[in-house]
PABADREN-639297 format. One record per residue (C-alpha): x, y, z. Coordinates in steps of 0.1 Angstrom, whole numbers, padded with zeros to 4 digits. Each point is the difference from the previous one (the first is absolute). Example, Ala and Ser with C-alpha at 12.3 -4.5 7.8 and 13.67 -1.06 7.14 Angstrom:
<pts>
+-------+-------+-------+
!    xx !    yy !    zz !
+-------+-------+-------+
!  0123 ! -0045 !  0078 !
!  0014 !  0034 ! -0007 !
+-------+-------+-------+
</pts>
This chain:
<pts>
+-------+-------+-------+
!    xx !    yy !    zz !
+-------+-------+-------+
!  0161 ! -0139 ! -0266 !
!  0015 ! -0032 !  0010 !
! -0010 ! -0020 !  0025 !
!  0033 !  0006 !  0024 !
! -0003 !  0033 ! -0008 !
! -0036 !  0003 !  0010 !
!  0004 ! -0019 !  0031 !
!  0032 !  0020 !  0013 !
! -0022 !  0033 ! -0001 !
! -0032 ! -0017 !  0019 !
!  0025 ! -0009 !  0025 !
!  0017 !  0035 !  0005 !
! -0035 !  0012 !  0000 !
! -0012 ! -0021 !  0030 !
!  0030 !  0007 !  0019 !
! -0004 !  0037 ! -0007 !
! -0036 ! -0003 !  0014 !
!  0013 ! -0023 !  0031 !
!  0026 !  0032 !  0009 !
! -0028 !  0023 ! -0007 !
! -0022 ! -0018 !  0028 !
!  0026 !  0011 !  0032 !
! -0005 !  0033 ! -0003 !
! -0040 ! -0001 ! -0012 !
! -0021 !  0018 !  0021 !
! -0033 !  0006 !  0017 !
! -0017 !  0021 !  0027 !
! -0019 ! -0017 !  0025 !
! -0025 !  0021 ! -0002 !
! -0017 !  0021 ! -0029 !
!  0015 ! -0030 ! -0021 !
! -0003 !  0015 ! -0032 !
!  0010 !  0034 ! -0011 !
! -0007 ! -0006 ! -0034 !
! -0011 ! -0033 ! -0022 !
!  0030 ! -0020 ! -0015 !
!  0009 ! -0017 ! -0026 !
!  0021 !  0011 ! -0035 !
! -0029 ! -0008 ! -0022 !
! -0026 !  0008 !  0023 !
!  0013 !  0032 !  0010 !
!  0004 !  0011 ! -0036 !
! -0042 ! -0008 ! -0005 !
! -0006 !  0024 !  0037 !
! -0007 ! -0032 !  0019 !
! -0029 ! -0011 ! -0028 !
!  0012 ! -0035 ! -0001 !
! -0032 ! -0024 !  0012 !
! -0016 ! -0012 ! -0026 !
!  0024 !  0007 ! -0023 !
!  0026 ! -0022 !  0016 !
!  0016 ! -0027 ! -0021 !
!  0038 ! -0003 !  0013 !
!  0018 ! -0014 !  0026 !
! -0005 !  0033 !  0019 !
! -0035 ! -0013 !  0002 !
!  0008 ! -0013 !  0035 !
! -0003 !  0037 !  0014 !
! -0028 !  0015 ! -0025 !
! -0024 ! -0034 !  0004 !
!  0014 ! -0035 ! -0004 !
! -0024 ! -0008 ! -0025 !
!  0020 !  0018 ! -0028 !
!  0027 ! -0034 !  0008 !
! -0023 ! -0014 ! -0029 !
!  0011 !  0019 ! -0022 !
!  0035 !  0001 !  0006 !
!  0016 ! -0033 ! -0010 !
!  0030 ! -0010 !  0006 !
!  0025 !  0032 !  0012 !
!  0022 !  0018 !  0020 !
! -0004 !  0032 !  0011 !
!  0020 !  0027 !  0018 !
!  0001 !  0037 !  0009 !
!  0011 !  0022 !  0024 !
! -0006 !  0036 !  0012 !
!  0007 !  0029 !  0019 !
! -0019 !  0023 !  0022 !
!  0011 !  0031 !  0006 !
! -0018 !  0014 !  0031 !
!  0000 !  0040 !  0007 !
! -0019 !  0015 !  0030 !
! -0002 !  0027 !  0018 !
! -0015 !  0002 !  0039 !
! -0004 !  0034 !  0016 !
! -0011 ! -0007 !  0037 !
! -0028 !  0017 !  0021 !
! -0002 !  0003 !  0035 !
! -0024 !  0016 !  0031 !
!  0023 !  0016 !  0026 !
! -0018 !  0009 !  0030 !
!  0015 !  0024 !  0027 !
! -0001 ! -0015 !  0039 !
! -0006 !  0019 !  0033 !
!  0045 ! -0006 !  0013 !
! -0013 ! -0004 !  0028 !
! -0032 ! -0020 !  0001 !
!  0006 ! -0022 ! -0033 !
! -0036 !  0011 ! -0012 !
! -0008 !  0010 ! -0032 !
! -0008 !  0040 ! -0003 !
! -0022 ! -0008 ! -0033 !
!  0024 !  0022 ! -0020 !
!  0012 ! -0021 ! -0031 !
!  0017 !  0006 ! -0036 !
!  0014 ! -0024 ! -0028 !
!  0034 ! -0009 ! -0007 !
!  0013 ! -0005 ! -0033 !
!  0029 ! -0021 ! -0003 !
!  0025 ! -0003 ! -0028 !
! -0006 ! -0017 ! -0027 !
!  0017 ! -0036 ! -0006 !
!  0005 ! -0020 ! -0033 !
! -0005 ! -0035 ! -0004 !
!  0019 ! -0023 ! -0025 !
!  0001 ! -0037 ! -0010 !
!  0035 ! -0021 ! -0011 !
!  0004 ! -0009 ! -0034 !
! -0010 ! -0036 !  0003 !
! -0014 ! -0020 ! -0029 !
! -0037 ! -0016 !  0004 !
!  0000 ! -0036 ! -0017 !
! -0028 ! -0022 ! -0017 !
!  0015 ! -0038 ! -0008 !
! -0025 ! -0021 ! -0016 !
!  0002 ! -0036 ! -0019 !
! -0030 ! -0013 ! -0015 !
!  0000 ! -0032 ! -0015 !
! -0035 ! -0025 ! -0012 !
!  0019 ! -0032 !  0008 !
! -0013 ! -0012 ! -0035 !
! -0035 !  0006 !  0007 !
! -0026 !  0014 ! -0020 !
! -0023 !  0020 !  0026 !
!  0025 !  0004 !  0029 !
!  0028 !  0025 !  0005 !
!  0021 !  0001 !  0035 !
!  0025 !  0025 !  0007 !
!  0024 !  0004 !  0028 !
!  0007 !  0042 !  0011 !
!  0015 !  0028 !  0023 !
! -0009 !  0038 ! -0002 !
!  0005 !  0027 !  0030 !
! -0027 !  0028 !  0001 !
!  0008 !  0034 ! -0010 !
!  0006 !  0017 !  0025 !
!  0018 !  0030 !  0018 !
!  0028 ! -0009 !  0023 !
!  0000 !  0035 !  0017 !
!  0026 !  0016 !  0021 !
!  0004 !  0033 !  0016 !
!  0029 !  0020 !  0016 !
!  0007 ! -0004 !  0042 !
!  0006 !  0034 !  0004 !
! -0008 !  0028 ! -0018 !
!  0020 !  0037 !  0007 !
!  0018 ! -0015 !  0029 !
! -0036 ! -0014 !  0015 !
! -0017 ! -0030 !  0004 !
! -0021 ! -0006 ! -0033 !
! -0036 !  0012 !  0006 !
! -0011 ! -0035 ! -0016 !
!  0018 ! -0020 !  0019 !
! -0025 ! -0014 !  0021 !
! -0018 ! -0012 ! -0028 !
!  0025 ! -0015 ! -0021 !
!  0038 !  0003 ! -0002 !
!  0011 ! -0026 ! -0024 !
! -0016 ! -0034 ! -0023 !
!  0037 ! -0006 ! -0011 !
!  0008 ! -0039 ! -0002 !
! -0035 ! -0012 ! -0004 !
! -0007 ! -0022 ! -0026 !
! -0029 ! -0022 ! -0007 !
! -0011 ! -0019 ! -0027 !
! -0032 ! -0024 ! -0013 !
!  0005 ! -0039 ! -0014 !
! -0023 ! -0019 ! -0014 !
! -0013 ! -0030 ! -0021 !
! -0027 !  0009 ! -0025 !
! -0025 ! -0022 ! -0022 !
! -0023 !  0006 ! -0028 !
! -0026 ! -0021 ! -0014 !
! -0020 !  0010 ! -0034 !
! -0030 ! -0022 ! -0002 !
! -0019 !  0010 ! -0031 !
!  0017 !  0031 ! -0023 !
! -0021 !  0028 !  0014 !
!  0012 ! -0006 !  0039 !
!  0028 ! -0004 !  0018 !
!  0009 ! -0002 !  0037 !
!  0031 !  0001 !  0017 !
!  0014 !  0002 !  0042 !
!  0035 ! -0002 !  0018 !
!  0005 ! -0006 !  0034 !
!  0024 !  0025 !  0014 !
!  0029 !  0007 !  0026 !
!  0004 !  0041 !  0013 !
!  0040 ! -0010 !  0018 !
!  0028 !  0022 !  0010 !
!  0005 !  0026 !  0025 !
! -0006 !  0039 !  0006 !
!  0022 !  0024 !  0021 !
! -0012 !  0038 !  0010 !
!  0016 !  0021 !  0023 !
! -0018 !  0026 !  0020 !
!  0006 !  0025 !  0030 !
! -0028 ! -0006 !  0033 !
!  0002 !  0024 !  0034 !
!  0004 ! -0017 !  0028 !
! -0006 !  0030 !  0020 !
! -0027 ! -0010 !  0026 !
! -0015 !  0035 !  0015 !
! -0010 ! -0015 !  0034 !
!  0034 ! -0010 !  0008 !
!  0021 !  0018 ! -0016 !
!  0003 !  0037 ! -0009 !
!  0002 !  0002 ! -0034 !
! -0019 !  0007 ! -0030 !
! -0015 ! -0023 ! -0031 !
!  0020 !  0006 ! -0025 !
!  0033 !  0013 !  0018 !
!  0032 ! -0014 ! -0023 !
!  0020 ! -0019 !  0031 !
! -0031 ! -0022 !  0009 !
! -0001 ! -0013 ! -0034 !
!  0007 ! -0035 ! -0006 !
!  0007 ! -0013 ! -0036 !
! -0018 ! -0036 ! -0005 !
!  0010 ! -0023 ! -0029 !
! -0027 ! -0023 ! -0005 !
!  0007 ! -0037 ! -0022 !
! -0028 ! -0021 ! -0013 !
!  0010 ! -0029 ! -0014 !
!  0003 ! -0025 ! -0018 !
! -0035 !  0003 ! -0008 !
! -0020 ! -0033 ! -0014 !
! -0032 !  0014 ! -0012 !
! -0025 ! -0020 ! -0023 !
! -0026 !  0011 ! -0016 !
! -0010 ! -0005 ! -0038 !
! -0020 !  0013 ! -0034 !
! -0032 ! -0011 ! -0023 !
! -0007 !  0014 ! -0033 !
! -0023 ! -0011 ! -0031 !
!  0004 !  0017 ! -0035 !
! -0031 ! -0009 ! -0016 !
!  0000 !  0010 ! -0044 !
! -0041 !  0008 ! -0009 !
!  0014 !  0009 ! -0034 !
!  0030 !  0000 ! -0019 !
!  0002 !  0043 !  0006 !
! -0005 !  0000 !  0043 !
!  0015 ! -0014 !  0024 !
! -0012 !  0003 !  0039 !
!  0025 ! -0011 !  0032 !
! -0009 !  0001 !  0033 !
!  0028 ! -0010 !  0030 !
! -0001 !  0005 !  0036 !
!  0034 ! -0008 !  0023 !
! -0005 ! -0009 !  0034 !
!  0014 !  0021 !  0026 !
!  0032 ! -0008 !  0019 !
! -0001 ! -0005 !  0036 !
!  0037 !  0007 !  0017 !
!  0007 ! -0017 !  0037 !
!  0038 !  0003 ! -0001 !
!  0026 ! -0001 !  0029 !
!  0023 !  0032 !  0004 !
!  0027 !  0013 !  0014 !
!  0000 !  0035 !  0019 !
!  0033 !  0018 ! -0001 !
! -0002 !  0041 !  0021 !
!  0030 !  0023 !  0006 !
! -0014 !  0015 !  0031 !
! -0007 !  0036 !  0007 !
!  0034 !  0024 !  0016 !
! -0017 !  0013 !  0028 !
!  0015 ! -0006 !  0034 !
! -0028 ! -0020 !  0012 !
!  0011 ! -0028 ! -0030 !
!  0035 !  0005 !  0013 !
!  0003 ! -0039 !  0013 !
! -0028 ! -0013 ! -0020 !
! -0001 ! -0031 ! -0026 !
! -0023 ! -0021 ! -0020 !
! -0006 ! -0037 !  0010 !
! -0014 ! -0025 ! -0027 !
! -0007 !  0008 ! -0036 !
! -0023 ! -0017 ! -0015 !
! -0038 !  0006 ! -0009 !
! -0030 ! -0010 ! -0020 !
! -0015 !  0021 ! -0025 !
! -0038 ! -0002 ! -0018 !
! -0020 !  0016 ! -0025 !
! -0020 ! -0005 ! -0029 !
!  0002 !  0011 ! -0038 !
! -0025 !  0008 ! -0023 !
! -0019 ! -0030 ! -0025 !
! -0001 !  0020 ! -0036 !
! -0026 ! -0005 ! -0025 !
!  0006 !  0009 ! -0035 !
! -0028 ! -0002 ! -0030 !
!  0005 !  0013 ! -0033 !
! -0007 ! -0004 ! -0033 !
!  0017 !  0002 ! -0035 !
! -0013 !  0010 ! -0036 !
!  0022 ! -0013 ! -0031 !
! -0023 !  0011 ! -0030 !
!  0024 !  0024 ! -0012 !
!  0028 ! -0016 ! -0020 !
!  0032 ! -0010 !  0021 !
! -0014 !  0025 !  0027 !
! -0010 ! -0010 !  0034 !
! -0019 !  0024 !  0023 !
! -0006 ! -0010 !  0036 !
! -0017 !  0013 !  0031 !
!  0001 ! -0013 !  0034 !
! -0012 !  0008 !  0035 !
!  0015 ! -0014 !  0030 !
! -0009 ! -0001 !  0038 !
!  0023 ! -0003 !  0023 !
! -0011 ! -0009 !  0041 !
!  0023 !  0024 !  0019 !
! -0025 ! -0001 !  0030 !
!  0017 ! -0031 !  0015 !
!  0031 !  0019 !  0002 !
! -0011 !  0017 !  0036 !
!  0031 ! -0007 !  0021 !
!  0032 ! -0011 !  0005 !
!  0006 ! -0020 !  0034 !
!  0035 !  0000 !  0013 !
! -0002 ! -0030 !  0030 !
!  0034 !  0004 !  0016 !
!  0015 ! -0040 !  0011 !
!  0017 !  0013 !  0036 !
!  0013 !  0032 ! -0011 !
!  0009 !  0022 !  0030 !
!  0024 !  0028 !  0008 !
!  0019 ! -0003 !  0033 !
!  0018 !  0033 !  0016 !
! -0025 !  0023 ! -0004 !
! -0003 !  0030 !  0026 !
! -0032 !  0000 !  0019 !
! -0017 ! -0037 ! -0018 !
!  0005 ! -0028 !  0016 !
!  0034 ! -0024 ! -0005 !
! -0018 ! -0016 ! -0029 !
! -0025 !  0015 ! -0018 !
! -0020 ! -0021 ! -0029 !
! -0007 !  0013 ! -0030 !
! -0041 ! -0005 ! -0008 !
! -0012 ! -0005 ! -0035 !
! -0004 !  0027 ! -0025 !
! -0028 !  0008 ! -0025 !
!  0005 !  0023 ! -0030 !
! -0032 !  0016 ! -0011 !
! -0004 ! -0001 ! -0035 !
! -0038 ! -0001 ! -0010 !
!  0005 ! -0003 ! -0037 !
! -0035 !  0004 ! -0024 !
! -0008 ! -0021 ! -0030 !
!  0011 !  0015 ! -0034 !
! -0003 ! -0002 ! -0035 !
!  0015 !  0009 ! -0032 !
! -0013 !  0006 ! -0035 !
!  0026 ! -0011 ! -0031 !
! -0003 !  0006 ! -0035 !
!  0031 ! -0012 ! -0032 !
!  0010 ! -0020 ! -0025 !
!  0022 ! -0006 ! -0026 !
!  0001 ! -0003 ! -0033 !
!  0026 ! -0019 ! -0024 !
!  0018 !  0012 ! -0032 !
!  0029 ! -0008 ! -0017 !
!  0033 !  0010 ! -0001 !
!  0017 ! -0011 ! -0029 !
! -0002 ! -0039 !  0004 !
! -0005 !  0004 !  0039 !
! -0039 !  0001 !  0013 !
!  0003 !  0031 !  0025 !
! -0027 !  0003 !  0034 !
! -0008 !  0036 !  0006 !
! -0014 ! -0001 !  0037 !
! -0016 !  0030 !  0018 !
! -0023 !  0005 !  0026 !
! -0014 !  0017 !  0027 !
! -0013 ! -0003 !  0039 !
! -0017 !  0014 !  0032 !
! -0002 ! -0012 !  0033 !
! -0012 !  0011 !  0032 !
!  0017 !  0002 !  0032 !
!  0003 ! -0029 !  0020 !
!  0006 !  0023 !  0032 !
! -0026 !  0022 !  0017 !
!  0014 !  0039 !  0006 !
!  0004 ! -0009 !  0040 !
!  0023 ! -0029 ! -0004 !
!  0020 !  0012 ! -0026 !
!  0040 ! -0001 !  0010 !
!  0034 !  0000 ! -0011 !
! -0006 ! -0036 !  0009 !
! -0015 ! -0010 ! -0033 !
! -0009 !  0032 ! -0024 !
! -0028 ! -0011 ! -0023 !
! -0024 !  0024 ! -0016 !
! -0019 !  0006 ! -0030 !
!  0018 ! -0009 ! -0029 !
!  0000 !  0002 ! -0040 !
!  0025 ! -0019 ! -0019 !
!  0013 !  0002 ! -0033 !
!  0017 ! -0033 ! -0017 !
!  0017 !  0002 ! -0036 !
!  0015 ! -0035 ! -0014 !
!  0006 ! -0017 ! -0027 !
!  0009 ! -0040 ! -0010 !
!  0025 ! -0006 ! -0029 !
! -0004 ! -0040 ! -0015 !
!  0032 ! -0013 ! -0014 !
! -0006 ! -0038 ! -0008 !
! -0015 ! -0015 !  0030 !
!  0013 !  0025 !  0022 !
! -0020 !  0029 !  0012 !
!  0024 !  0033 !  0016 !
! -0022 !  0025 !  0024 !
!  0004 !  0032 !  0011 !
! -0020 !  0027 !  0020 !
! -0003 !  0030 !  0020 !
! -0025 !  0015 !  0021 !
! -0007 !  0025 !  0020 !
! -0022 !  0002 !  0034 !
! -0010 !  0035 !  0009 !
! -0021 !  0004 !  0033 !
! -0019 !  0024 !  0012 !
!  0013 !  0018 !  0032 !
! -0015 ! -0002 !  0039 !
! -0006 !  0023 !  0022 !
! -0007 ! -0015 !  0040 !
! -0010 !  0025 !  0021 !
!  0013 !  0000 !  0037 !
! -0039 ! -0007 !  0010 !
! -0002 ! -0028 ! -0023 !
!  0031 ! -0016 !  0010 !
! -0009 ! -0033 !  0018 !
!  0036 ! -0024 !  0000 !
!  0015 !  0003 !  0037 !
!  0037 !  0001 !  0005 !
!  0009 ! -0030 !  0012 !
!  0008 ! -0006 !  0036 !
!  0013 ! -0033 !  0011 !
!  0010 !  0010 !  0038 !
! -0037 !  0001 !  0015 !
! -0008 !  0015 !  0032 !
! -0031 !  0016 !  0004 !
! -0016 !  0011 ! -0035 !
!  0008 !  0036 ! -0013 !
! -0026 !  0021 !  0006 !
!  0001 !  0015 ! -0033 !
!  0012 ! -0023 ! -0031 !
!  0030 !  0015 ! -0022 !
! -0014 ! -0003 ! -0040 !
!  0030 ! -0007 ! -0019 !
! -0011 !  0001 ! -0041 !
! -0013 !  0035 ! -0002 !
!  0011 !  0018 ! -0035 !
!  0006 !  0005 ! -0036 !
!  0005 ! -0033 ! -0016 !
!  0012 ! -0003 ! -0041 !
!  0014 ! -0031 ! -0014 !
!  0001 ! -0010 ! -0038 !
!  0026 ! -0025 ! -0016 !
!  0018 ! -0009 ! -0036 !
! -0001 ! -0038 ! -0010 !
!  0024 ! -0014 ! -0028 !
!  0001 ! -0036 ! -0010 !
!  0018 ! -0027 ! -0023 !
! -0013 ! -0034 ! -0009 !
! -0002 ! -0028 ! -0025 !
! -0017 ! -0031 ! -0006 !
!  0009 ! -0035 ! -0018 !
! -0027 ! -0018 ! -0019 !
!  0012 ! -0035 ! -0004 !
! -0037 ! -0009 ! -0017 !
!  0000 !  0003 ! -0036 !
! -0030 !  0019 ! -0002 !
! -0009 !  0031 !  0023 !
! -0032 ! -0016 !  0010 !
!  0011 ! -0035 !  0001 !
! -0007 ! -0015 !  0034 !
! -0035 !  0007 ! -0005 !
! -0009 ! -0010 ! -0034 !
!  0029 ! -0023 ! -0011 !
! -0003 ! -0014 ! -0036 !
! -0019 ! -0036 !  0009 !
!  0017 ! -0030 ! -0009 !
!  0029 ! -0001 ! -0026 !
! -0002 !  0016 ! -0030 !
!  0019 !  0029 ! -0024 !
! -0006 !  0040 !  0005 !
!  0021 !  0026 ! -0016 !
!  0021 !  0021 !  0014 !
!  0001 !  0040 ! -0007 !
!  0037 !  0011 ! -0011 !
! -0008 !  0031 !  0018 !
!  0018 !  0006 !  0037 !
! -0018 !  0000 !  0032 !
! -0026 ! -0023 !  0008 !
! -0029 ! -0001 ! -0020 !
! -0037 ! -0008 !  0003 !
! -0002 ! -0026 ! -0026 !
! -0008 !  0009 ! -0037 !
! -0030 ! -0011 ! -0028 !
!  0027 ! -0020 ! -0028 !
! -0005 !  0016 ! -0033 !
! -0016 ! -0017 ! -0029 !
!  0021 ! -0025 ! -0013 !
!  0003 ! -0005 ! -0040 !
! -0015 ! -0038 ! -0010 !
!  0020 ! -0020 ! -0025 !
! -0020 ! -0018 ! -0030 !
! -0006 ! -0028 !  0025 !
! -0020 !  0020 !  0027 !
!  0030 ! -0003 !  0025 !
!  0010 !  0034 !  0016 !
!  0036 !  0006 ! -0003 !
!  0024 !  0015 !  0025 !
!  0024 !  0033 ! -0002 !
!  0037 ! -0010 !  0006 !
!  0003 !  0025 !  0022 !
! -0030 ! -0009 !  0023 !
!  0016 ! -0017 !  0036 !
! -0029 ! -0032 !  0007 !
!  0007 ! -0009 !  0035 !
! -0017 ! -0031 !  0014 !
! -0012 ! -0006 !  0039 !
! -0003 ! -0023 !  0022 !
! -0034 ! -0012 !  0018 !
!  0015 !  0028 !  0028 !
!  0000 !  0027 ! -0025 !
!  0039 ! -0001 ! -0005 !
!  0022 !  0008 ! -0030 !
!  0014 ! -0035 ! -0014 !
!  0031 !  0001 ! -0019 !
! -0002 ! -0020 ! -0033 !
!  0034 ! -0013 ! -0011 !
! -0008 !  0014 ! -0038 !
! -0021 !  0033 ! -0013 !
! -0025 ! -0002 ! -0020 !
! -0020 ! -0029 !  0009 !
! -0035 !  0002 !  0006 !
! -0022 ! -0010 !  0032 !
! -0005 ! -0038 ! -0005 !
+-------+-------+-------+
</pts>
C-alpha cells in the first residue's frame, strides 16, 4: 500500500473518530455499564498484564512499552435494554383529620422500558516512541461504555411511574482525553503513567413534586403539581491520572497492575423548569437558572496475570476493584434561582441547595479471557474470548431508575485479522444482569421537594420495585503499526545492521535464519530471493542504490 493511500485512510479514520466523539456518551453516576475497548472486551476485560497495544492507555499504560509506533481506532455501540416496575406503599388517611388510619397496601404500577440511542463510543490513540529505545508516548481519547437511558414521560395517558427518578439522559456527551508515557528500564519491567481530563457535559430530565401539603391541598404525586426539570451540567473539566506497571519474571508470564485516580466534578450548570399546571402556579415564573453541581467518581485498581506458555496462546486472569463508596451524594447548589408569583409563598422564593443521596458501595469484578493466533490463508488471525463477573455498586435501598447497576456477567467474543501492518478487530459481547427486587420497606430514595415549608411527617420513597437490565455490545476497530517489527519500541535492533524479513504477510517476530551453504573459501552463500535490509543506528531501514551488496 503506497504512502498516499495509507495517509488518506488514516486521515479518514481520524475524521470519523472525531465525529464519533460528538455524541459519545457517559452517565455521571454509575459511569460504566460494561468494560470497554474492542480488543479488551473480546477478552472479557482481562487485559491488564497482557496490554501491549495503544488501547493500553485504559487498561494499563505500562503496555505502551510493548506497543511501538502505532495508531488505534475503534468504536462500539452499547444497546441497553432495561425494565422497571415500580411499587409504592399507599396509606389510608382519615378524610376529616388527615391522620393515618393504620391501613396500607402496596400499589404496583405499569412496567416501563428504558432504551439507549444508537451512538458509537470511540477510542482514538496515537503512540510514538519518538526515536527512543526505552520510552513511548501517546495521545488518546476514550469514552466510557455507558447506557444513556430514556424512559417514557407517560404510560397509557398517565404520567410515567419512574418520572421522579429519571425521564431521559439524552444529550449527554462526555469523553476522557489524555497524554501518556511508558518507560522500560530493564527487560523485566515496564512502567506507565498518564494525565487525563474528563470533559464534556451531560443532561438529565426528571420530574419533581411542587406539592407542599401544609400550604396547598394536594397529594405527593398529584400530576398537576409535577414540575419537569432539565439539568445541563458543563462544560466539565475534571483532571485525573493513571499509573501502571508490567513485570515480566519469565518469558511465559506477565504480571500487571494499574490504578486510575478518581474524578472530582465541580462544574457549573443550568436548570430550566417547566412549572406545574396547578392553579396556584398560574402566574408563577422562574428567575435565574444557574447552579453548581458537585460529585465524585471512583478510583479503579486493576491487577492481572497472563500466561503465554501455550504456543500462540495468551490467557489472563484479572481482578478489578472500584472505589464507588466515594460517590455518596450529588449536590446541586442553585445560584440565585427563585420562583416568583406562587400563591401562598413570598413574592420571591429562593430555591435552596438540593442533595441527592447516592450511598454507593465499593465493588469488584473478576475477569478471565485470552486469545489464540492461527493462520487464515497467509494471514494471522487472533481469536479472542472471555467472561467476567461484576458485583453491583449500588445497595438495594438506593437502586433507582436514575442509575440501574446490578450484578452482571459479561461474555465476550472477538477477533483480529492481521494484513501487513494493519490489524482489523471486531467484538460482540452480551451483558447479563441479575434482576433486583427492592421492597417498599427497604426503599430509601425520597421524592425531591425543592419547595420547602415544614418537613413532611412521612417521606415518600420512590424507588421500590423490580429492576431488570441487560446489554448487547457490538464493536469494530483497526490498528496500524508504523514499526518494522511487532515489538519494535521495547526491543528495537541495536545500532545499524542487517536482518532478514520473512515473505509471509503480517507483522511477524524475527525468525532464526536457516543455515547457509558455504563456498569452498568458507564464505556463506546468500539465496537470491533473500532480502537484505540495512538499518541505521535508530533501527530504521536504509534504502540501498543497488541489490545484492552485503553489509560493509
